[in-house]
C-alpha positions as CSV (number, residue, x, y, z in Angstrom):
1,M,0.0,0.0,0.0
2,D,2.8,2.4,0.9
3,K,4.5,1.6,-2.4
4,L,1.3,2.5,-4.2
5,K,1.1,5.8,-2.3
6,H,4.7,6.6,-3.3
7,L,4.0,5.9,-6.9
8,I,0.9,8.1,-6.9
9,L,2.8,10.9,-5.2
10,L,5.7,10.6,-7.7
11,F,3.2,10.7,-10.6
12,V,1.6,13.8,-9.2
13,L,5.0,15.5,-8.7
14,I,6.1,14.7,-12.3
15,N,2.9,16.0,-13.8
16,T,3.2,19.1,-11.7
17,Q,6.7,19.8,-12.9
18,L,5.7,19.2,-16.5
19,T,2.8,21.6,-16.1
20,I,5.2,24.3,-14.7
21,A,7.7,23.6,-17.4
22,Q,5.1,24.0,-20.1
23,E,4.2,27.4,-18.7
24,V,7.7,28.7,-18.8
25,I,8.2,30.5,-22.1
26,T,11.5,32.2,-22.9
27,V,12.5,34.7,-25.5
28,D,16.0,33.6,-26.6
29,E,16.3,36.1,-29.4
30,T,17.8,39.5,-30.0
31,L,18.9,41.8,-32.8
32,F,22.3,43.3,-33.5
33,I,22.5,46.1,-36.0
34,H,25.5,47.3,-37.9
35,I,25.1,50.8,-39.5
36,N,27.4,52.7,-41.7
37,T,27.5,55.8,-39.5
38,T,25.8,57.5,-36.5
39,T,25.9,61.0,-38.0
40,L,24.1,61.8,-41.2
41,V,23.4,65.0,-43.2
42,S,20.2,65.5,-45.2
43,G,20.7,63.8,-48.6
44,E,22.8,60.9,-47.2
45,T,21.7,57.3,-46.8
46,L,21.7,55.3,-43.6
47,F,22.6,51.6,-44.4
48,Y,21.9,48.9,-41.9
49,K,22.5,45.1,-41.6
50,L,20.5,43.1,-39.1
51,Y,21.7,40.0,-37.3
52,C,19.0,37.9,-35.5
53,I,20.8,35.9,-33.0
54,K,20.1,33.9,-29.8
55,T,20.6,35.8,-26.5
56,T,22.4,32.9,-25.0
57,D,25.1,31.8,-27.4
58,K,24.9,34.4,-30.2
59,T,24.3,31.7,-32.9
60,P,21.7,32.5,-35.6
61,S,18.1,32.5,-34.3
62,L,15.8,30.9,-36.8
63,V,12.6,31.7,-34.7
64,S,11.6,34.9,-36.5
65,K,11.3,35.3,-40.3
66,L,10.8,39.1,-40.2
67,A,12.4,42.0,-38.4
68,Y,11.5,45.7,-38.1
69,V,13.7,48.8,-37.9
70,E,12.4,52.2,-36.7
71,L,13.9,55.6,-36.4
72,I,12.5,57.5,-33.4
73,D,12.8,61.2,-32.9
74,N,13.2,63.1,-29.6
75,N,9.4,63.3,-29.2
76,N,9.4,59.5,-29.1
77,N,7.6,59.4,-32.5
78,S,8.5,56.9,-35.2
79,V,9.6,58.8,-38.4
80,F,10.6,55.8,-40.4
81,K,9.8,52.0,-40.2
82,D,11.2,49.3,-42.3
83,K,9.9,45.7,-42.6
84,I,12.6,43.2,-43.5
85,F,12.3,39.5,-44.5
86,L,15.1,37.6,-42.8
87,E,17.1,35.0,-44.8
88,D,19.4,32.8,-42.7
89,A,18.6,35.0,-39.7
90,T,20.0,38.2,-41.4
91,G,18.5,41.1,-43.4
92,E,19.5,44.5,-44.6
93,G,18.0,47.8,-45.7
94,D,18.6,51.5,-46.1
95,Y,16.9,54.9,-45.5
96,F,17.5,58.1,-47.5
97,I,17.6,61.0,-45.0
98,P,15.0,63.5,-46.4
99,T,15.1,67.3,-45.9
100,T,11.8,67.0,-43.9
101,L,13.6,65.6,-40.9
102,Q,14.8,68.3,-38.5
103,T,18.2,68.5,-37.0
104,G,18.3,66.5,-33.8
105,N,19.0,63.3,-31.9
106,Y,17.3,60.1,-32.9
107,K,17.4,56.5,-32.0
108,L,17.4,53.5,-34.3
109,I,15.7,50.5,-32.8
110,G,15.4,47.0,-34.3
111,Y,13.1,44.1,-33.1
112,T,11.1,41.1,-34.1
113,S,7.5,40.3,-33.2
114,W,8.8,37.8,-30.7
115,M,10.9,40.5,-29.0
116,L,7.8,42.7,-28.5
117,N,7.1,40.6,-25.4
118,L,10.0,42.4,-23.9
119,P,10.4,46.1,-22.9
120,V,12.1,48.5,-25.3
121,S,15.0,48.6,-22.8
122,K,15.9,45.0,-23.8
123,M,16.3,46.0,-27.5
124,L,19.5,47.4,-29.1
125,Q,19.2,51.2,-29.3
126,I,21.6,53.1,-31.5
127,D,21.9,56.9,-31.1
128,I,21.7,58.7,-34.4
129,K,22.5,62.4,-35.1
130,I,20.9,64.0,-38.1
131,I,21.9,67.4,-39.4
132,N,19.6,69.3,-41.7
133,P,21.5,72.3,-43.1
134,Y,18.5,73.5,-45.0
135,Q,16.4,74.3,-41.9
136,T,17.3,77.1,-39.5
137,N,16.1,78.5,-36.2
138,E,15.1,75.1,-34.9
139,T,14.6,74.3,-31.2
140,G,17.7,72.9,-29.7
141,F,19.8,73.7,-32.7
142,S,22.6,76.3,-32.5
143,T,25.4,76.9,-35.0
144,N,27.4,79.2,-32.8
145,K,28.1,77.3,-29.6
146,L,29.6,74.1,-28.4
147,S,30.9,73.7,-24.9
148,Q,34.6,73.1,-24.4
149,K,33.7,69.8,-22.7
150,N,31.9,68.6,-25.8
151,S,34.7,69.8,-28.1
152,D,37.3,67.9,-26.0
153,S,35.1,64.8,-26.1
154,L,35.0,65.0,-29.9
155,T,38.8,65.2,-30.0
156,I,39.1,62.2,-27.7
157,A,36.6,60.3,-29.7
158,K,38.6,60.9,-32.9
159,N,41.9,59.9,-31.3
160,T,40.2,56.7,-30.0
161,I,39.3,55.9,-33.5
162,Y,42.8,56.1,-34.7
163,Q,44.2,54.1,-31.8
164,E,41.7,51.4,-32.3
165,S,42.5,51.3,-36.0
166,S,46.2,50.8,-35.4
167,A,45.5,47.9,-33.1
168,S,42.9,46.5,-35.5
169,Q,45.5,45.9,-38.2
170,K,47.1,43.3,-35.9
171,R,43.7,41.8,-35.4
172,G,43.1,41.1,-39.1
173,I,42.4,43.8,-41.7
174,E,45.2,44.0,-44.3
175,L,45.2,46.8,-46.8
176,N,47.4,46.8,-49.9
177,K,48.7,50.2,-48.9
178,K,48.0,53.0,-46.4
179,T,47.7,56.0,-48.7
180,Y,45.8,56.3,-52.0
181,T,45.1,58.8,-54.7
182,N,41.7,59.7,-56.1
183,R,39.9,56.9,-58.0
184,E,42.4,54.3,-57.0
185,R,41.6,50.7,-56.2
186,V,41.7,49.6,-52.6
187,T,41.9,45.9,-51.7
188,V,41.0,44.5,-48.3
189,K,42.0,41.1,-47.0
190,I,41.2,39.4,-43.7
191,T,43.8,37.4,-41.9
192,P,42.7,33.8,-42.2
193,S,43.2,33.2,-38.4
194,I,40.4,35.7,-37.7
195,I,37.6,33.4,-38.8
196,N,39.5,30.2,-39.5
197,N,37.5,29.6,-42.7
198,E,34.4,29.4,-40.6
199,S,31.2,30.4,-42.4
200,G,29.2,33.2,-41.0
201,S,27.5,36.5,-41.9
202,Y,29.4,39.8,-42.1
203,S,29.0,43.4,-43.3
204,L,31.5,46.0,-44.4
205,S,31.4,49.7,-44.5
206,V,34.0,52.2,-45.8
207,R,33.2,55.8,-44.9
208,K,35.1,59.1,-44.5
209,V,35.9,60.3,-41.0
210,D,35.3,64.0,-40.4
211,E,34.9,66.4,-37.6
212,L,31.1,66.3,-37.2
213,P,30.1,65.1,-33.8
214,T,29.4,61.3,-33.7
215,V,28.4,58.7,-31.2
216,N,30.4,55.5,-31.0
217,Q,28.5,52.6,-32.4
218,T,28.2,49.4,-30.3
219,T,30.3,46.8,-32.1
220,A,29.4,43.1,-32.4
221,N,32.2,42.3,-30.0
222,E,31.0,44.8,-27.4
223,F,27.4,43.6,-27.9
224,T,28.4,40.1,-27.1
225,K,30.3,41.0,-24.0
226,V,27.6,43.2,-22.6
227,S,25.0,40.4,-23.0
228,A,27.3,37.5,-22.2
229,T,25.6,36.8,-18.9
230,T,22.1,37.6,-20.0
231,N,19.7,34.7,-19.7
232,P,16.6,34.3,-21.9
233,D,13.7,36.4,-20.7
234,K,10.9,34.4,-19.2
235,L,7.3,35.2,-20.2
236,D,4.2,34.8,-18.1
237,A,2.2,32.2,-19.9
238,Q,-1.0,33.5,-18.2
239,K,-0.7,36.8,-20.0
240,K,-1.3,37.6,-23.6
241,I,1.8,36.7,-25.6
242,I,2.7,38.2,-29.0
243,L,3.5,35.2,-31.3
244,P,6.7,35.1,-33.3
245,E,6.5,35.2,-37.1
246,L,7.8,31.7,-37.2
247,R,6.6,30.6,-40.6
248,G,6.8,34.0,-42.3
249,E,4.8,37.2,-42.4
250,M,1.6,37.1,-40.4
251,I,-1.5,39.0,-41.5
252,S,-4.4,38.7,-39.1
253,G,-7.9,40.2,-38.6
254,R,-11.5,39.3,-38.0
255,V,-14.8,39.0,-39.8
256,V,-17.6,41.2,-38.7
257,S,-21.3,40.4,-39.5
258,V,-24.0,43.0,-40.0
259,K,-26.3,40.5,-38.2
260,E,-25.5,39.8,-34.6
261,S,-27.1,36.3,-34.9
262,D,-24.7,35.1,-37.6
263,N,-22.2,32.4,-36.7
264,L,-18.7,33.8,-37.3
265,Q,-16.9,30.4,-37.2
266,N,-15.6,28.6,-40.3
267,I,-16.1,31.7,-42.6
268,T,-13.7,31.4,-45.5
269,I,-11.4,34.3,-46.1
270,A,-9.1,34.6,-49.2
271,L,-6.0,36.7,-49.5
272,S,-4.5,37.7,-52.8
273,L,-1.2,39.4,-53.5
274,P,-1.6,39.9,-57.2
275,G,1.4,40.5,-59.5
276,K,4.3,38.7,-61.2
277,S,5.1,36.6,-58.1
278,A,1.5,36.3,-56.8
279,A,0.4,34.8,-53.5
280,F,-3.0,33.3,-52.9
281,K,-4.1,31.8,-49.5
282,I,-7.4,30.7,-48.0
283,V,-8.1,30.2,-44.3
284,E,-11.2,29.9,-42.1
285,T,-12.2,31.9,-39.0
286,D,-12.3,30.6,-35.5
287,Q,-15.3,30.8,-33.2
288,T,-14.8,34.5,-32.7
289,G,-14.4,35.3,-36.4
290,H,-10.6,35.7,-36.1
291,F,-8.2,34.6,-38.8
292,I,-4.4,34.5,-39.5
293,F,-2.6,34.2,-42.8
294,N,1.0,33.1,-42.8
295,L,3.1,34.0,-45.9
296,N,6.2,31.8,-45.9
297,K,8.0,33.7,-48.6
298,A,8.9,37.3,-49.1
299,Y,6.1,38.7,-51.2
300,Y,6.8,42.4,-52.1
301,N,3.6,43.0,-54.0
302,P,2.2,46.3,-52.7
303,N,-1.5,45.6,-53.2
304,I,-3.3,43.2,-50.8
305,V,-6.9,42.1,-51.5
306,M,-8.9,40.1,-48.9
307,Q,-12.3,38.7,-49.6
308,V,-15.1,36.7,-47.8
309,I,-16.0,33.6,-49.7
310,N,-19.6,32.8,-48.6
311,E,-23.1,32.4,-50.0
312,H,-24.1,35.5,-48.2
313,T,-20.9,37.6,-48.6
314,D,-22.8,40.9,-48.3
315,N,-23.5,40.1,-44.6
316,Y,-19.8,40.4,-43.7
317,T,-17.0,42.9,-43.6
318,I,-13.3,42.4,-42.8
319,E,-11.2,44.2,-40.3
320,L,-7.4,43.9,-39.9
321,D,-5.8,43.7,-36.5
322,K,-3.7,46.7,-35.6
323,P,0.0,45.9,-35.8
324,N,1.9,45.4,-32.5
325,N,4.4,48.1,-31.8
326,P,7.0,48.8,-29.1
327,D,6.1,51.2,-26.3
328,Y,8.4,54.2,-26.9
329,S,6.9,56.3,-24.2
330,K,9.8,55.7,-21.8
331,L,12.6,56.3,-24.3
332,S,15.0,58.9,-23.3
333,I,16.3,60.9,-26.2
334,Q,18.3,64.0,-25.6
335,S,16.6,67.1,-27.1
336,D,19.6,69.5,-27.0
337,F,21.7,69.5,-30.2
338,T,24.5,72.0,-30.6
339,L,27.1,72.5,-33.3
340,S,30.3,74.6,-33.1
341,A,30.7,77.4,-35.6
342,N,34.1,75.9,-36.4
343,L,32.2,73.0,-38.1
344,K,30.6,75.3,-40.6
345,Q,33.1,74.5,-43.4
346,T,32.9,70.8,-42.7
347,L,29.1,70.9,-42.9
348,L,29.2,73.0,-46.0
349,D,31.5,70.5,-47.7
350,R,29.3,67.6,-46.8
351,S,26.2,69.4,-48.1
352,I,27.9,70.2,-51.4
353,T,29.2,66.7,-52.0
354,N,25.7,65.3,-51.2
355,Q,24.1,67.6,-53.7
356,I,26.6,66.7,-56.4
357,E,26.2,63.0,-55.7
358,N,22.4,63.2,-55.8
359,A,22.5,65.2,-59.0
360,Y,24.4,62.3,-60.6
361,Y,22.2,59.7,-59.0
362,Q,21.6,57.8,-62.2
363,R,25.3,56.9,-62.5
364,S,25.6,55.5,-59.0
365,K,22.1,54.4,-58.1
366,D,21.6,51.0,-56.5
367,S,19.6,48.4,-58.3
368,I,16.8,46.2,-57.2
369,S,17.8,42.6,-56.7
370,T,16.4,40.3,-59.3
371,L,13.3,38.8,-57.8
372,N,13.0,35.1,-58.5
373,D,9.7,34.3,-60.3
374,S,8.0,31.8,-58.1
375,N,5.7,29.2,-59.7
376,P,2.0,29.6,-58.9
377,F,0.6,27.5,-56.1
378,Y,-1.1,25.1,-58.6
379,Y,2.1,24.4,-60.5
380,P,2.6,22.0,-62.3
381,L,-1.0,20.6,-62.5
382,A,-2.5,23.1,-64.9
383,K,-2.9,22.9,-68.6
384,E,-1.7,26.1,-70.2
385,Y,-3.0,27.9,-73.3
386,I,-0.6,30.6,-74.4
387,L,-2.8,32.7,-76.6
388,D,-0.1,33.9,-79.0
389,D,0.1,30.2,-80.1
390,F,-3.4,30.5,-81.5
391,T,-5.4,32.9,-83.5
392,R,-6.2,35.8,-81.3
393,F,-9.9,36.6,-80.5
394,P,-11.0,39.9,-79.0
395,T,-13.5,38.6,-76.5
396,L,-13.5,36.1,-73.7
397,K,-16.5,34.3,-75.2
398,E,-14.7,33.6,-78.5
399,N,-11.6,32.4,-76.7
400,L,-13.6,30.0,-74.6
401,T,-15.3,28.6,-77.7
402,E,-12.3,28.4,-80.0
403,I,-9.3,27.8,-77.8
404,T,-10.0,26.6,-74.2
405,K,-12.6,24.1,-75.0
406,E,-12.7,22.6,-71.5
407,L,-14.1,25.9,-70.4
408,Y,-17.7,27.2,-70.7
409,Y,-19.7,30.0,-69.2
410,K,-23.2,30.5,-67.8
411,N,-25.3,33.7,-67.9
412,K,-28.1,34.1,-65.4
413,N,-29.7,37.5,-65.1
414,N,-26.7,39.1,-66.7
415,N,-24.4,37.6,-64.1
416,Y,-21.7,35.3,-65.6
417,S,-20.0,32.3,-64.1
418,L,-17.1,30.3,-65.5
419,H,-16.9,26.5,-65.4
420,V,-14.5,23.7,-66.2
421,N,-15.7,20.5,-67.9
422,D,-14.5,17.4,-66.0
423,Y,-15.0,14.5,-68.5
424,T,-14.4,12.0,-65.7
425,V,-17.6,13.0,-64.0
426,Y,-21.1,12.7,-65.2
427,P,-23.2,14.7,-64.9
428,Q,-21.1,17.8,-64.6
429,L,-21.0,19.5,-61.2
430,P,-22.9,22.8,-61.2
431,E,-20.5,24.8,-59.0
432,P,-18.3,27.4,-60.8
433,A,-14.5,27.2,-60.9
434,L,-12.1,29.2,-58.8
435,V,-11.2,32.1,-61.1
436,L,-7.9,34.1,-60.7
437,I,-6.3,36.8,-62.8
438,D,-2.7,37.6,-61.9
439,G,-3.3,35.8,-58.6
440,L,-6.3,38.0,-57.8
441,L,-9.5,36.1,-56.9
442,L,-12.5,37.1,-59.0
443,Q,-15.8,36.1,-57.4
444,N,-17.7,38.3,-59.8
445,V,-16.3,37.5,-63.3
446,N,-18.6,39.9,-65.2
447,E,-15.7,42.4,-65.9
448,L,-13.7,39.6,-67.6
449,F,-16.3,39.5,-70.4
450,N,-15.6,43.2,-71.2
451,Y,-11.9,42.9,-70.7
452,N,-9.6,43.4,-73.7
453,M,-8.2,39.9,-74.4
454,K,-5.2,41.3,-76.1
455,N,-3.8,41.9,-72.6
456,I,-4.1,38.2,-71.7
457,Y,-0.9,36.2,-72.1
458,K,-2.1,32.8,-71.1
459,I,-5.0,30.8,-69.5
460,S,-4.2,28.0,-67.1
461,V,-6.9,25.3,-66.5
462,I,-7.3,22.5,-63.9
463,A,-10.3,20.2,-64.3
464,G,-11.9,18.3,-61.4
465,T,-12.1,19.0,-57.7
466,Y,-9.3,21.3,-56.5
467,Y,-8.5,21.8,-52.9
468,I,-6.9,24.8,-51.4
469,G,-6.7,25.4,-47.7
470,P,-10.1,24.4,-46.2
471,R,-12.1,24.8,-49.4
472,F,-12.5,22.9,-52.6
473,F,-13.6,24.2,-56.0
474,N,-15.0,22.6,-59.1
475,G,-11.8,23.3,-61.2
476,L,-9.5,26.2,-61.5
477,I,-9.1,28.9,-64.2
478,S,-6.1,31.3,-64.0
479,F,-5.6,34.2,-66.4
480,T,-2.2,35.8,-66.7
481,T,-1.8,39.2,-68.2
482,T,1.2,40.4,-70.2
483,N,2.3,42.9,-67.6
484,N,0.9,41.2,-64.5
485,Q,-0.8,44.4,-63.4
486,F,-4.5,43.6,-63.6
487,T,-6.7,45.7,-61.3
488,S,-10.3,45.2,-60.5
489,D,-12.9,48.0,-60.3
490,I,-15.2,45.9,-58.2
491,K,-15.9,47.5,-54.7
492,E,-18.0,45.4,-52.3
493,S,-18.4,45.4,-48.5
494,Y,-16.9,41.9,-48.3
495,I,-13.7,43.0,-50.1
496,L,-10.9,44.7,-48.2
497,K,-7.9,46.4,-49.8
498,P,-5.9,47.3,-46.8
499,S,-2.8,49.5,-46.8
500,T,-0.3,47.3,-45.1
501,Q,3.4,47.7,-45.0
502,R,5.3,45.3,-47.3
503,P,8.8,43.9,-46.7
504,S,11.5,46.1,-48.4
505,I,13.0,44.7,-51.5
506,K,16.7,43.7,-51.3
507,K,19.1,45.8,-53.4
508,Q,22.3,45.3,-55.2
509,Y,24.3,48.2,-53.9
510,N,26.2,50.1,-56.6
511,K,29.9,49.4,-57.0
512,I,31.9,52.1,-58.8
513,D,34.5,50.7,-61.1
514,Y,37.5,52.7,-62.4
515,S,39.4,49.9,-64.0
516,D,38.9,51.8,-67.2
517,I,40.3,55.1,-66.2
518,K,38.6,57.0,-69.0
519,K,35.2,55.7,-68.1
520,N,33.2,58.5,-66.3
521,E,36.4,60.7,-66.2
522,R,34.3,63.8,-66.8
523,I,31.7,62.9,-64.1
524,P,32.5,64.1,-60.6
525,D,32.6,61.5,-57.8
526,Y,32.1,62.9,-54.3
527,R,31.3,59.8,-52.4
528,N,31.9,59.9,-48.7
529,Q,30.6,56.4,-48.5
530,L,33.0,54.4,-50.6
531,S,31.5,51.0,-50.0
532,W,28.7,49.2,-48.3
533,I,28.6,45.4,-48.6
534,P,25.9,43.9,-46.3
535,A,26.9,40.3,-47.2
536,A,30.7,40.4,-47.3
537,D,32.7,37.3,-48.0
538,L,35.7,37.5,-45.7
539,N,37.4,34.5,-47.2
540,K,37.9,36.5,-50.5
541,E,39.7,39.7,-51.3
542,I,37.3,42.7,-51.2
543,S,38.0,45.7,-53.4
544,F,36.5,49.2,-54.0
545,Y,37.6,52.5,-55.5
546,T,38.3,55.8,-53.8
547,S,36.4,58.9,-55.0
548,D,37.4,62.5,-55.6
549,V,37.1,63.2,-51.9
550,T,40.3,63.4,-49.8
551,G,40.8,62.7,-46.2
552,T,40.8,59.8,-43.7
553,F,38.5,56.8,-44.4
554,E,37.6,54.0,-42.0
555,V,36.9,50.4,-42.9
556,T,34.5,48.7,-40.5
557,I,33.6,45.0,-40.5
558,E,31.0,43.5,-38.2
559,G,29.3,40.1,-38.0
560,F,29.1,36.7,-36.4
561,T,30.4,33.3,-37.3
562,E,27.9,30.4,-37.4
563,T,29.2,29.3,-33.9
564,G,28.3,32.7,-32.4
565,K,31.8,34.3,-32.4
566,A,31.6,38.1,-32.8
567,I,33.8,39.7,-35.5
568,S,34.6,43.4,-35.1
569,L,37.4,44.9,-37.2
570,K,38.5,48.5,-38.0
571,E,41.2,50.1,-40.0
572,T,41.9,53.5,-41.6
573,F,43.6,54.8,-44.7
574,N,44.2,58.2,-46.3
575,V,43.3,59.6,-49.7
576,K,45.4,62.5,-50.9
């Protein structure tokens, strides 16, 4: 009997511990950000590279698929927000500093949805100084005073940079020489012992050092040391927890009925991201009418269309959930910003070079990375009719009759529907097919019968019962236009076209090449930022060219190996 009591007690204890363990939820995730500079003048570009890593061992965190970057002013307002799709736990972006931003102190903050369960104080905050020389008489901005203490601090900071740079040469950055002329090639090599051929992710910035006041940026090495003893933050499982975007971008909302008696559960919602690389998803609502879409790829299409699919669609409307944002109310950003009159010439030089560079933007502009065309969700099941392979007909009716003979239409009270013949079934099912055009769901196909068929590139057809998400359809018909830019004029209460932020598109940052010395010899080159490589390969030689700007330039490399080792390197060189 005693043995039985001990077994029961042991069973209760084990289950109690399991229950407690299940309630302990930790956030083992943080973001490190490498930026090209902490001081910018209007007309310049802020570049940033994001590293999503574990708080514990600094290895890549694969929990979140998206990250966010915000620039906060000294009134704790967000003036810029970027949404970045993470690939292998990293991402990058940039922000052109407009003349609408006032001179002042700002903070750059990065986070993931999973990190929103933590206070802002747990997130990396980078102090940014922005100088707008085109606005005057601003609060906290003076061009005629700078205390001696601040002036001395600036000198000390500059000396620190040079001291660190000399030491960094021993740590691993090797330049082919120390002094260069204008438009000369610079090569950078990393001592093999630094990373020991270990794979990882690294970013490189090369930028001129001048006398404008700057804030020392936290390096990856410093970031690791500061958080070396930090344990994952535990969350209270009893409180509302913001879910991580584990499978990709999350878009959520709820269905609202005009009739209070309507059941909101199992209402079908469709999401279309029409365009060249279209997305199409269908989900059902829960008992409260709530739904969540997960987009597992980076879809950059700007236009989202959400629709209720129901026999009584007019009874419903769609509302999107408000995005979760950090609480910036307790941020402390210094409002005072002073500049010495001695910096007038430095600021003038920066302003002039920025204006010249922006005037020749076409020569040095960055390019959008080639977006891989993704196959549609129904690939490779569909039979395709490329209309240029046939005699072209101006109307949809003629094309259905003469080319796509599996298809037919019905007209009831001037309302059309499209159907697919399934010769394996008799009699034919009466339900219409799922109809898409450039990935956009068309529940009302009437406008297709007035659409100019010269704009249609191909028609894809699937016969038989087709399942997508929780719904099935009697076949599928997909129209693809020549420019993938079809827009529908239909406006119904059950259709929502929300304005939601899309992930920023990756860029191929411009690389000036003067290997042909006569190329662009008559075009001025006043780059202060000589190079920005967000995905630098440290196992290979890295090269770039100097500009027409003289002075001291700094090479900065930041990143992490796959085992969590922080890499922070600096070196300087001169251009005369």
